[in-house]
PDB file of N, CA, C, O and CB in Angstrom:
ATOM      1  N   MET A   1     107.945  95.309  80.663  1.00  0.00           N
ATOM      2  CA  MET A   1     108.060  94.664  81.958  1.00  0.00           C
ATOM      3  C   MET A   1     107.461  93.260  81.856  1.00  0.00           C
ATOM      4  O   MET A   1     106.398  93.069  81.265  1.00  0.00           O
ATOM      5  CB  MET A   1     107.352  95.502  83.068  1.00  0.00           C
ATOM      6  N   THR A   2     108.145  92.300  82.428  1.00  0.00           N
ATOM      7  CA  THR A   2     107.663  90.923  82.421  1.00  0.00           C
ATOM      8  C   THR A   2     106.558  90.758  83.444  1.00  0.00           C
ATOM      9  O   THR A   2     106.661  91.232  84.575  1.00  0.00           O
ATOM     10  CB  THR A   2     108.808  89.938  82.704  1.00  0.00           C
ATOM     11  N   SER A   3     105.502  90.081  83.033  1.00  0.00           N
ATOM     12  CA  SER A   3     104.413  89.815  83.981  1.00  0.00           C
ATOM     13  C   SER A   3     104.752  88.573  84.785  1.00  0.00           C
ATOM     14  O   SER A   3     105.163  87.556  84.227  1.00  0.00           O
ATOM     15  CB  SER A   3     103.050  89.637  83.243  1.00  0.00           C
ATOM     16  N   TRP A   4     104.584  88.656  86.056  1.00  0.00           N
ATOM     17  CA  TRP A   4     104.828  87.515  86.941  1.00  0.00           C
ATOM     18  C   TRP A   4     103.519  87.124  87.584  1.00  0.00           C
ATOM     19  O   TRP A   4     102.795  87.975  88.102  1.00  0.00           O
ATOM     20  CB  TRP A   4     105.901  87.843  88.021  1.00  0.00           C
ATOM     21  N   TRP A   5     103.215  85.847  87.553  1.00  0.00           N
ATOM     22  CA  TRP A   5     102.040  85.345  88.260  1.00  0.00           C
ATOM     23  C   TRP A   5     102.541  84.837  89.589  1.00  0.00           C
ATOM     24  O   TRP A   5     103.175  83.785  89.670  1.00  0.00           O
ATOM     25  CB  TRP A   5     101.281  84.217  87.448  1.00  0.00           C
ATOM     26  N   LEU A   6     102.256  85.583  90.618  1.00  0.00           N
ATOM     27  CA  LEU A   6     102.730  85.239  91.951  1.00  0.00           C
ATOM     28  C   LEU A   6     101.570  84.834  92.830  1.00  0.00           C
ATOM     29  O   LEU A   6     100.448  85.321  92.690  1.00  0.00           O
ATOM     30  CB  LEU A   6     103.486  86.406  92.578  1.00  0.00           C
ATOM     31  N   MET A   7     101.869  83.940  93.726  1.00  0.00           N
ATOM     32  CA  MET A   7     100.851  83.488  94.660  1.00  0.00           C
ATOM     33  C   MET A   7     101.340  83.785  96.071  1.00  0.00           C
ATOM     34  O   MET A   7     102.483  83.489  96.418  1.00  0.00           O
ATOM     35  CB  MET A   7     100.543  81.967  94.475  1.00  0.00           C
ATOM     36  N   ALA A   8     100.485  84.360  96.864  1.00  0.00           N
ATOM     37  CA  ALA A   8     100.821  84.587  98.265  1.00  0.00           C
ATOM     38  C   ALA A   8     100.555  83.292  99.002  1.00  0.00           C
ATOM     39  O   ALA A   8      99.466  82.725  98.916  1.00  0.00           O
ATOM     40  CB  ALA A   8     100.001  85.776  98.880  1.00  0.00           C
ATOM     41  N   VAL A   9     101.551  82.833  99.720  1.00  0.00           N
ATOM     42  CA  VAL A   9     101.421  81.559 100.415  1.00  0.00           C
ATOM     43  C   VAL A   9     101.661  81.776 101.899  1.00  0.00           C
ATOM     44  O   VAL A   9     102.741  82.212 102.298  1.00  0.00           O
ATOM     45  CB  VAL A   9     102.407  80.509  99.846  1.00  0.00           C
ATOM     46  N   ALA A  10     100.672  81.478 102.709  1.00  0.00           N
ATOM     47  CA  ALA A  10     100.812  81.557 104.161  1.00  0.00           C
ATOM     48  C   ALA A  10     101.072  80.141 104.650  1.00  0.00           C
ATOM     49  O   ALA A  10     100.171  79.303 104.651  1.00  0.00           O
ATOM     50  CB  ALA A  10      99.530  82.186 104.849  1.00  0.00           C
ATOM     51  N   GLY A  11     102.300  79.877 105.064  1.00  0.00           N
ATOM     52  CA  GLY A  11     102.653  78.518 105.463  1.00  0.00           C
ATOM     53  C   GLY A  11     102.536  77.606 104.264  1.00  0.00           C
ATOM     54  O   GLY A  11     103.047  77.912 103.187  1.00  0.00           O
ATOM     55  N   LYS A  12     101.857  76.477 104.453  1.00  0.00           N
ATOM     56  CA  LYS A  12     101.649  75.537 103.350  1.00  0.00           C
ATOM     57  C   LYS A  12     100.165  75.311 103.128  1.00  0.00           C
ATOM     58  O   LYS A  12      99.758  74.214 102.747  1.00  0.00           O
ATOM     59  CB  LYS A  12     102.356  74.199 103.629  1.00  0.00           C
ATOM     60  N   GLN A  13      99.366  76.316 103.355  1.00  0.00           N
ATOM     61  CA  GLN A  13      97.921  76.211 103.212  1.00  0.00           C
ATOM     62  C   GLN A  13      97.543  76.539 101.777  1.00  0.00           C
ATOM     63  O   GLN A  13      97.180  77.675 101.470  1.00  0.00           O
ATOM     64  CB  GLN A  13      97.189  77.151 104.208  1.00  0.00           C
ATOM     65  N   TRP A  14      97.629  75.537 100.890  1.00  0.00           N
ATOM     66  CA  TRP A  14      97.370  75.766  99.471  1.00  0.00           C
ATOM     67  C   TRP A  14      95.960  76.264  99.188  1.00  0.00           C
ATOM     68  O   TRP A  14      95.813  77.184  98.384  1.00  0.00           O
ATOM     69  CB  TRP A  14      97.610  74.503  98.705  1.00  0.00           C
ATOM     70  N   PRO A  15      94.904  75.707  99.808  1.00  0.00           N
ATOM     71  CA  PRO A  15      93.559  76.247  99.520  1.00  0.00           C
ATOM     72  C   PRO A  15      93.451  77.740  99.835  1.00  0.00           C
ATOM     73  O   PRO A  15      92.848  78.497  99.074  1.00  0.00           O
ATOM     74  CB  PRO A  15      92.503  75.480 100.323  1.00  0.00           C
ATOM     75  N   ALA A  16      94.034  78.157 100.953  1.00  0.00           N
ATOM     76  CA  ALA A  16      94.004  79.580 101.310  1.00  0.00           C
ATOM     77  C   ALA A  16      94.795  80.391 100.293  1.00  0.00           C
ATOM     78  O   ALA A  16      94.393  81.494  99.920  1.00  0.00           O
ATOM     79  CB  ALA A  16      94.570  79.801 102.733  1.00  0.00           C
ATOM     80  N   ALA A  17      95.921  79.842  99.847  1.00  0.00           N
ATOM     81  CA  ALA A  17      96.743  80.544  98.866  1.00  0.00           C
ATOM     82  C   ALA A  17      96.005  80.688  97.542  1.00  0.00           C
ATOM     83  O   ALA A  17      96.082  81.734  96.896  1.00  0.00           O
ATOM     84  CB  ALA A  17      98.067  79.809  98.654  1.00  0.00           C
ATOM     85  N   LEU A  18      95.294  79.647  97.137  1.00  0.00           N
ATOM     86  CA  LEU A  18      94.530  79.720  95.893  1.00  0.00           C
ATOM     87  C   LEU A  18      93.415  80.753  96.004  1.00  0.00           C
ATOM     88  O   LEU A  18      93.102  81.448  95.038  1.00  0.00           O
ATOM     89  CB  LEU A  18      93.944  78.346  95.538  1.00  0.00           C
ATOM     90  N   GLU A  19      92.820  80.846  97.192  1.00  0.00           N
ATOM     91  CA  GLU A  19      91.773  81.845  97.412  1.00  0.00           C
ATOM     92  C   GLU A  19      92.351  83.253  97.291  1.00  0.00           C
ATOM     93  O   GLU A  19      91.739  84.128  96.680  1.00  0.00           O
ATOM     94  CB  GLU A  19      91.116  81.650  98.799  1.00  0.00           C
ATOM     95  N   VAL A  20      93.527  83.468  97.871  1.00  0.00           N
ATOM     96  CA  VAL A  20      94.188  84.772  97.782  1.00  0.00           C
ATOM     97  C   VAL A  20      94.476  85.106  96.321  1.00  0.00           C
ATOM     98  O   VAL A  20      94.261  86.236  95.885  1.00  0.00           O
ATOM     99  CB  VAL A  20      95.500  84.785  98.611  1.00  0.00           C
ATOM    100  N   LYS A  21      94.963  84.120  95.567  1.00  0.00           N
ATOM    101  CA  LYS A  21      95.255  84.343  94.151  1.00  0.00           C
ATOM    102  C   LYS A  21      93.986  84.756  93.403  1.00  0.00           C
ATOM    103  O   LYS A  21      94.011  85.687  92.598  1.00  0.00           O
ATOM    104  CB  LYS A  21      95.864  83.074  93.517  1.00  0.00           C
ATOM    105  N   ALA A  22      92.884  84.064  93.670  1.00  0.00           N
ATOM    106  CA  ALA A  22      91.616  84.385  93.005  1.00  0.00           C
ATOM    107  C   ALA A  22      91.150  85.795  93.364  1.00  0.00           C
ATOM    108  O   ALA A  22      90.663  86.531  92.506  1.00  0.00           O
ATOM    109  CB  ALA A  22      90.534  83.359  93.387  1.00  0.00           C
ATOM    110  N   LEU A  23      91.302  86.165  94.633  1.00  0.00           N
ATOM    111  CA  LEU A  23      90.903  87.504  95.059  1.00  0.00           C
ATOM    112  C   LEU A  23      91.762  88.580  94.403  1.00  0.00           C
ATOM    113  O   LEU A  23      91.257  89.622  93.985  1.00  0.00           O
ATOM    114  CB  LEU A  23      90.991  87.622  96.577  1.00  0.00           C
ATOM    115  N   LEU A  24      93.069  88.317  94.317  1.00  0.00           N
ATOM    116  CA  LEU A  24      93.962  89.282  93.675  1.00  0.00           C
ATOM    117  C   LEU A  24      93.616  89.442  92.198  1.00  0.00           C
ATOM    118  O   LEU A  24      93.592  90.557  91.676  1.00  0.00           O
ATOM    119  CB  LEU A  24      95.426  88.845  93.832  1.00  0.00           C
ATOM    120  N   GLN A  25      93.347  88.313  91.522  1.00  0.00           N
ATOM    121  CA  GLN A  25      92.994  88.394  90.108  1.00  0.00           C
ATOM    122  C   GLN A  25      91.682  89.152  89.923  1.00  0.00           C
ATOM    123  O   GLN A  25      91.561  89.965  89.007  1.00  0.00           O
ATOM    124  CB  GLN A  25      92.887  86.986  89.498  1.00  0.00           C
ATOM    125  N   ALA A  26      90.703  88.893  90.782  1.00  0.00           N
ATOM    126  CA  ALA A  26      89.419  89.594  90.692  1.00  0.00           C
ATOM    127  C   ALA A  26      89.619  91.092  90.906  1.00  0.00           C
ATOM    128  O   ALA A  26      88.999  91.911  90.228  1.00  0.00           O
ATOM    129  CB  ALA A  26      88.417  89.033  91.728  1.00  0.00           C
ATOM    130  N   SER A  27      90.485  91.443  91.849  1.00  0.00           N
ATOM    131  CA  SER A  27      90.759  92.855  92.117  1.00  0.00           C
ATOM    132  C   SER A  27      91.400  93.521  90.910  1.00  0.00           C
ATOM    133  O   SER A  27      91.079  94.661  90.574  1.00  0.00           O
ATOM    134  CB  SER A  27      91.664  93.004  93.342  1.00  0.00           C
ATOM    135  N   LEU A  28      92.308  92.802  90.262  1.00  0.00           N
ATOM    136  CA  LEU A  28      92.976  93.366  89.095  1.00  0.00           C
ATOM    137  C   LEU A  28      91.983  93.613  87.968  1.00  0.00           C
ATOM    138  O   LEU A  28      92.052  94.639  87.291  1.00  0.00           O
ATOM    139  CB  LEU A  28      94.094  92.439  88.619  1.00  0.00           C
ATOM    140  N   TRP A  29      91.066  92.684  87.764  1.00  0.00           N
ATOM    141  CA  TRP A  29      90.059  92.863  86.719  1.00  0.00           C
ATOM    142  C   TRP A  29      89.150  94.036  87.060  1.00  0.00           C
ATOM    143  O   TRP A  29      88.779  94.817  86.185  1.00  0.00           O
ATOM    144  CB  TRP A  29      89.227  91.576  86.534  1.00  0.00           C
ATOM    145  N   THR A  30      88.796  94.156  88.329  1.00  0.00           N
ATOM    146  CA  THR A  30      87.912  95.233  88.763  1.00  0.00           C
ATOM    147  C   THR A  30      88.579  96.591  88.587  1.00  0.00           C
ATOM    148  O   THR A  30      87.955  97.544  88.120  1.00  0.00           O
ATOM    149  CB  THR A  30      87.504  95.032  90.224  1.00  0.00           C
ATOM    150  N   LEU A  31      89.834  96.669  88.959  1.00  0.00           N
ATOM    151  CA  LEU A  31      90.547  97.938  88.883  1.00  0.00           C
ATOM    152  C   LEU A  31      90.971  98.275  87.465  1.00  0.00           C
ATOM    153  O   LEU A  31      91.199  99.440  87.141  1.00  0.00           O
ATOM    154  CB  LEU A  31      91.757  97.905  89.780  1.00  0.00           C
ATOM    155  N   GLY A  32      91.077  97.256  86.618  1.00  0.00           N
ATOM    156  CA  GLY A  32      91.533  97.494  85.257  1.00  0.00           C
ATOM    157  C   GLY A  32      93.002  97.853  85.194  1.00  0.00           C
ATOM    158  O   GLY A  32      93.449  98.475  84.231  1.00  0.00           O
ATOM    159  N   SER A  33      93.757  97.468  86.207  1.00  0.00           N
ATOM    160  CA  SER A  33      95.187  97.752  86.226  1.00  0.00           C
ATOM    161  C   SER A  33      95.932  96.536  86.763  1.00  0.00           C
ATOM    162  O   SER A  33      95.320  95.578  87.236  1.00  0.00           O
ATOM    163  CB  SER A  33      95.493  99.011  87.083  1.00  0.00           C
ATOM    164  N   THR A  34      97.238  96.585  86.686  1.00  0.00           N
ATOM    165  CA  THR A  34      98.050  95.494  87.217  1.00  0.00           C
ATOM    166  C   THR A  34      98.960  96.028  88.309  1.00  0.00           C
ATOM    167  O   THR A  34      99.262  97.220  88.363  1.00  0.00           O
ATOM    168  CB  THR A  34      98.879  94.821  86.097  1.00  0.00           C
ATOM    169  N   LEU A  35      99.384  95.133  89.166  1.00  0.00           N
ATOM    170  CA  LEU A  35     100.309  95.501  90.228  1.00  0.00           C
ATOM    171  C   LEU A  35     101.732  95.365  89.713  1.00  0.00           C
ATOM    172  O   LEU A  35     102.039  94.446  88.955  1.00  0.00           O
ATOM    173  CB  LEU A  35     100.092  94.626  91.487  1.00  0.00           C
ATOM    174  N   THR A  36     102.587  96.269  90.120  1.00  0.00           N
ATOM    175  CA  THR A  36     103.998  96.148  89.776  1.00  0.00           C
ATOM    176  C   THR A  36     104.639  95.141  90.721  1.00  0.00           C
ATOM    177  O   THR A  36     104.082  94.814  91.769  1.00  0.00           O
ATOM    178  CB  THR A  36     104.722  97.529  89.853  1.00  0.00           C
ATOM    179  N   ASN A  37     105.816  94.652  90.338  1.00  0.00           N
ATOM    180  CA  ASN A  37     106.537  93.724  91.206  1.00  0.00           C
ATOM    181  C   ASN A  37     106.774  94.355  92.576  1.00  0.00           C
ATOM    182  O   ASN A  37     106.633  93.693  93.603  1.00  0.00           O
ATOM    183  CB  ASN A  37     107.878  93.312  90.566  1.00  0.00           C
ATOM    184  N   LYS A  38     107.133  95.635  92.586  1.00  0.00           N
ATOM    185  CA  LYS A  38     107.410  96.325  93.846  1.00  0.00           C
ATOM    186  C   LYS A  38     106.166  96.347  94.735  1.00  0.00           C
ATOM    187  O   LYS A  38     106.264  96.126  95.942  1.00  0.00           O
ATOM    188  CB  LYS A  38     107.900  97.762  93.577  1.00  0.00           C
ATOM    189  N   GLU A  39     104.994  96.614  94.147  1.00  0.00           N
ATOM    190  CA  GLU A  39     103.748  96.639  94.924  1.00  0.00           C
ATOM    191  C   GLU A  39     103.427  95.267  95.512  1.00  0.00           C
ATOM    192  O   GLU A  39     102.981  95.166  96.655  1.00  0.00           O
ATOM    193  CB  GLU A  39     102.585  97.113  94.046  1.00  0.00           C
ATOM    194  N   VAL A  40     103.656  94.213  94.728  1.00  0.00           N
ATOM    195  CA  VAL A  40     103.395  92.853  95.218  1.00  0.00           C
ATOM    196  C   VAL A  40     104.319  92.526  96.375  1.00  0.00           C
ATOM    197  O   VAL A  40     103.865  92.019  97.401  1.00  0.00           O
ATOM    198  CB  VAL A  40     103.570  91.818  94.088  1.00  0.00           C
ATOM    199  N   PHE A  41     105.615  92.808  96.228  1.00  0.00           N
ATOM    200  CA  PHE A  41     106.567  92.500  97.289  1.00  0.00           C
ATOM    201  C   PHE A  41     106.319  93.350  98.530  1.00  0.00           C
ATOM    202  O   PHE A  41     106.484  92.869  99.651  1.00  0.00           O
ATOM    203  CB  PHE A  41     107.989  92.707  96.793  1.00  0.00           C
ATOM    204  N   THR A  42     105.926  94.607  98.343  1.00  0.00           N
ATOM    205  CA  THR A  42     105.591  95.461  99.484  1.00  0.00           C
ATOM    206  C   THR A  42     104.398  94.895 100.234  1.00  0.00           C
ATOM    207  O   THR A  42     104.403  94.833 101.464  1.00  0.00           O
ATOM    208  CB  THR A  42     105.296  96.899  99.023  1.00  0.00           C
ATOM    209  N   TRP A  43     103.359  94.477  99.486  1.00  0.00           N
ATOM    210  CA  TRP A  43     102.175  93.876 100.114  1.00  0.00           C
ATOM    211  C   TRP A  43     102.559  92.612 100.875  1.00  0.00           C
ATOM    212  O   TRP A  43     102.134  92.414 102.013  1.00  0.00           O
ATOM    213  CB  TRP A  43     101.098  93.551  99.054  1.00  0.00           C
ATOM    214  N   ALA A  44     103.366  91.756 100.245  1.00  0.00           N
ATOM    215  CA  ALA A  44     103.752  90.494 100.878  1.00  0.00           C
ATOM    216  C   ALA A  44     104.538  90.746 102.161  1.00  0.00           C
ATOM    217  O   ALA A  44     104.289  90.107 103.183  1.00  0.00           O
ATOM    218  CB  ALA A  44     104.584  89.639  99.909  1.00  0.00           C
ATOM    219  N   ASN A  45     105.481  91.674 102.106  1.00  0.00           N
ATOM    220  CA  ASN A  45     106.284  91.971 103.292  1.00  0.00           C
ATOM    221  C   ASN A  45     105.436  92.569 104.407  1.00  0.00           C
ATOM    222  O   ASN A  45     105.616  92.216 105.573  1.00  0.00           O
ATOM    223  CB  ASN A  45     107.419  92.925 102.936  1.00  0.00           C
ATOM    224  N   SER A  46     104.526  93.458 104.072  1.00  0.00           N
ATOM    225  CA  SER A  46     103.719  94.106 105.101  1.00  0.00           C
ATOM    226  C   SER A  46     102.682  93.162 105.701  1.00  0.00           C
ATOM    227  O   SER A  46     102.216  93.380 106.819  1.00  0.00           O
ATOM    228  CB  SER A  46     103.028  95.325 104.525  1.00  0.00           C
ATOM    229  N   ASN A  47     102.316  92.106 104.957  1.00  0.00           N
ATOM    230  CA  ASN A  47     101.334  91.145 105.453  1.00  0.00           C
ATOM    231  C   ASN A  47     101.972  89.827 105.870  1.00  0.00           C
ATOM    232  O   ASN A  47     101.281  88.829 106.074  1.00  0.00           O
ATOM    233  CB  ASN A  47     100.286  90.888 104.397  1.00  0.00           C
ATOM    234  N   ASN A  48     103.304  89.833 105.995  1.00  0.00           N
ATOM    235  CA  ASN A  48     104.039  88.665 106.471  1.00  0.00           C
ATOM    236  C   ASN A  48     103.739  87.429 105.622  1.00  0.00           C
ATOM    237  O   ASN A  48     103.512  86.346 106.161  1.00  0.00           O
ATOM    238  CB  ASN A  48     103.698  88.390 107.934  1.00  0.00           C
ATOM    239  N   GLN A  49     103.738  87.588 104.307  1.00  0.00           N
ATOM    240  CA  GLN A  49     103.449  86.502 103.372  1.00  0.00           C
ATOM    241  C   GLN A  49     104.718  86.120 102.617  1.00  0.00           C
ATOM    242  O   GLN A  49     105.630  86.930 102.450  1.00  0.00           O
ATOM    243  CB  GLN A  49     102.331  86.911 102.381  1.00  0.00           C
ATOM    244  N   ARG A  50     104.754  84.858 102.162  1.00  0.00           N
ATOM    245  CA  ARG A  50     105.830  84.406 101.285  1.00  0.00           C
ATOM    246  C   ARG A  50     105.274  84.347  99.870  1.00  0.00           C
ATOM    247  O   ARG A  50     104.091  84.066  99.677  1.00  0.00           O
ATOM    248  CB  ARG A  50     106.400  83.010 101.735  1.00  0.00           C
ATOM    249  N   LEU A  51     106.120  84.610  98.882  1.00  0.00           N
ATOM    250  CA  LEU A  51     105.683  84.572  97.495  1.00  0.00           C
ATOM    251  C   LEU A  51     106.278  83.355  96.803  1.00  0.00           C
ATOM    252  O   LEU A  51     107.426  82.984  97.049  1.00  0.00           O
ATOM    253  CB  LEU A  51     106.083  85.866  96.757  1.00  0.00           C
ATOM    254  N   LEU A  52     105.485  82.741  95.938  1.00  0.00           N
ATOM    255  CA  LEU A  52     105.909  81.563  95.197  1.00  0.00           C
ATOM    256  C   LEU A  52     105.495  81.746  93.748  1.00  0.00           C
ATOM    257  O   LEU A  52     104.347  82.086  93.459  1.00  0.00           O
ATOM    258  CB  LEU A  52     105.301  80.257  95.799  1.00  0.00           C
ATOM    259  N   HIS A  53     106.434  81.520  92.842  1.00  0.00           N
ATOM    260  CA  HIS A  53     106.093  81.614  91.424  1.00  0.00           C
ATOM    261  C   HIS A  53     105.143  80.478  91.089  1.00  0.00           C
ATOM    262  O   HIS A  53     105.378  79.340  91.493  1.00  0.00           O
ATOM    263  CB  HIS A  53     107.371  81.563  90.522  1.00  0.00           C
ATOM    264  N   ILE A  54     104.087  80.764  90.366  1.00  0.00           N
ATOM    265  CA  ILE A  54     103.038  79.784  90.092  1.00  0.00           C
ATOM    266  C   ILE A  54     103.598  78.554  89.381  1.00  0.00           C
ATOM    267  O   ILE A  54     103.055  77.461  89.542  1.00  0.00           O
ATOM    268  CB  ILE A  54     101.931  80.417  89.249  1.00  0.00           C
ATOM    269  N   GLY A  55     104.651  78.700  88.612  1.00  0.00           N
ATOM    270  CA  GLY A  55     105.272  77.567  87.934  1.00  0.00           C
ATOM    271  C   GLY A  55     105.978  76.619  88.879  1.00  0.00           C
ATOM    272  O   GLY A  55     106.278  75.486  88.503  1.00  0.00           O
ATOM    273  N   ASP A  56     106.250  77.057  90.102  1.00  0.00           N
ATOM    274  CA  ASP A  56     106.940  76.216  91.077  1.00  0.00           C
ATOM    275  C   ASP A  56     106.008  75.258  91.803  1.00  0.00           C
ATOM    276  O   ASP A  56     106.485  74.384  92.526  1.00  0.00           O
ATOM    277  CB  ASP A  56     107.647  77.078  92.081  1.00  0.00           C
ATOM    278  N   ILE A  57     104.714  75.389  91.640  1.00  0.00           N
ATOM    279  CA  ILE A  57     103.768  74.558  92.385  1.00  0.00           C
ATOM    280  C   ILE A  57     103.971  73.087  92.078  1.00  0.00           C
ATOM    281  O   ILE A  57     103.998  72.270  92.999  1.00  0.00           O
ATOM    282  CB  ILE A  57     102.332  74.963  92.065  1.00  0.00           C
ATOM    283  N   ASP A  58     104.116  72.722  90.799  1.00  0.00           N
ATOM    284  CA  ASP A  58     104.295  71.321  90.433  1.00  0.00           C
ATOM    285  C   ASP A  58     105.556  70.740  91.047  1.00  0.00           C
ATOM    286  O   ASP A  58     105.543  69.603  91.519  1.00  0.00           O
ATOM    287  CB  ASP A  58     104.339  71.173  88.923  1.00  0.00           C
ATOM    288  N   SER A  59     106.636  71.491  91.050  1.00  0.00           N
ATOM    289  CA  SER A  59     107.896  70.966  91.568  1.00  0.00           C
ATOM    290  C   SER A  59     107.906  70.867  93.090  1.00  0.00           C
ATOM    291  O   SER A  59     108.635  70.042  93.641  1.00  0.00           O
ATOM    292  CB  SER A  59     109.043  71.836  91.108  1.00  0.00           C
ATOM    293  N   THR A  60     107.119  71.683  93.781  1.00  0.00           N
ATOM    294  CA  THR A  60     107.117  71.634  95.246  1.00  0.00           C
ATOM    295  C   THR A  60     106.055  70.700  95.799  1.00  0.00           C
ATOM    296  O   THR A  60     106.123  70.327  96.970  1.00  0.00           O
ATOM    297  CB  THR A  60     106.909  73.017  95.807  1.00  0.00           C
ATOM    298  N   SER A  61     105.073  70.312  94.990  1.00  0.00           N
ATOM    299  CA  SER A  61     103.992  69.474  95.508  1.00  0.00           C
ATOM    300  C   SER A  61     104.265  67.987  95.345  1.00  0.00           C
ATOM    301  O   SER A  61     103.454  67.163  95.768  1.00  0.00           O
ATOM    302  CB  SER A  61     102.702  69.823  94.820  1.00  0.00           C
ATOM    303  N   LYS A  62     105.391  67.630  94.741  1.00  0.00           N
ATOM    304  CA  LYS A  62     105.716  66.204  94.529  1.00  0.00           C
ATOM    305  C   LYS A  62     106.435  65.624  95.707  1.00  0.00           C
ATOM    306  O   LYS A  62     106.781  64.442  95.699  1.00  0.00           O
ATOM    307  CB  LYS A  62     106.561  66.019  93.284  1.00  0.00           C
TER     308      LYS A  62
END
């Protein structure tokens, strides 16, 4: 399975999105497991979040 680095983005609040990313990464290290794509999308949909591939940040911030 391909690993995807996804960031939850609420509106265009990048600092908040970076905080969410840091919290998710910390949770993954704590749990010693990774989230599946389905789990990430389920979380995003249930929390009314949009997902953005981390590689897209440079192209959208210009």
